[in-house]
N, C-alpha and C positions, 0 to 999 in steps of 0.2 A: 464415810462407806461408798466405794464404789458399786453400782449397778450394772448389771448387764441384762442385756436384751437375748433372750435366748430364741433358737429357730422354732419353737414350738409356740411362740407369742408372747411368752409372759416374761415379766424381770424374774430374776432370778431370785429366790427365797433362801437358798439353803446353800451349802457346802458340801459337795458329794465326798470328797476326801479331803480331810483335813491338812495331811501332810501337802498335798498339791494345792490344796485352795481350789478347788474348781467348782465354779457354782454351776447350780440346777434348780429347776422347777421342780419343785415337788407336788405340785399341781398334775403334770402331766408324764414324770418320770415313771416307767415301765409299762406305760401306754405310748408315747409319742417319742420316737426318736431324737427329734430335735430339743429334746427338755434339756440335753446333756451338752447343747453345742451353742457356742456364744453367735450371736449374729452381728457380725461387724459391720455389715452395710445399714443396719436400721440409722433412718435419720427421724427424728419426730419433725411431721411437716411444721410449718410455722401458723402459728394461730390453731393448730390442731388443738380440741378440746375433748375431755373425760369427763364420765359421769359416773357413780356409784355406781355397781351393779343391781343395788335395790333401789334407785332413783325411782321416785313414782309409787314406792310400796308402802303399805302400810304395816301389813300382815308380819309378826314376827319383831316388828321393829321395837328397839329399846326407845328410841325417840330422842336419841343423845346425841351432844354435837351441835355447832354453829350451825346446820344446813339442815336442821328440822324445824318446822313449825309446832311450837309450843303446844297448839290446839288441835291439829290434827295428826302429828306424830309421822309425818310423810318425810321421806327423805328427798331433798332437794339439791343434795351434793355435786356442784359441778365444776371443776378446776380445768386447768391448762394441762394440756397432755406431759408428764413426766416421768422419768423413769424413777424420780423419788417416790410417787404415790405407790402406797401399800397394794399389793398384788396387782401392780399396774398391767394391764393386759391390751394390745395392739388389736384391733378391729377395723380392719382398712376397707371393710366392705360396708360398714356402715357409718352411721352420721357422726358417732362418739366413740371412743376409746373408754376402755373398760376400769375400775381400783375399787378398791373396798375401804369405805368412810371409816367405818367403824359402827356403822348405826343400826346391825341387825341384830350383832351377839357380841358387841362389844370388844374390847380387848385382852380377857383373860387370857 
């Protein structure tokens, strides 16, 4: 599956029009005009890292997955930035990009 970076800063999570398969960010659609515009100029900087948006948090965490300590259930998930990460979000003004590892609410 091809992943597209949208101008809103997120990777597209859905298709807006199944007949033309137009990617869209469901997080920003209706709020941010860039939610249905592909950012063809975006390139992930070499060595860039991403952290789960719940990194360092325990509140509400199911404590599931390989990035958690079984003793304290705190998310410590950090990976190389990639459009393949779930809900990937570029955060150029921060030290790390963001994504969701499944820790807080699972994948139901």
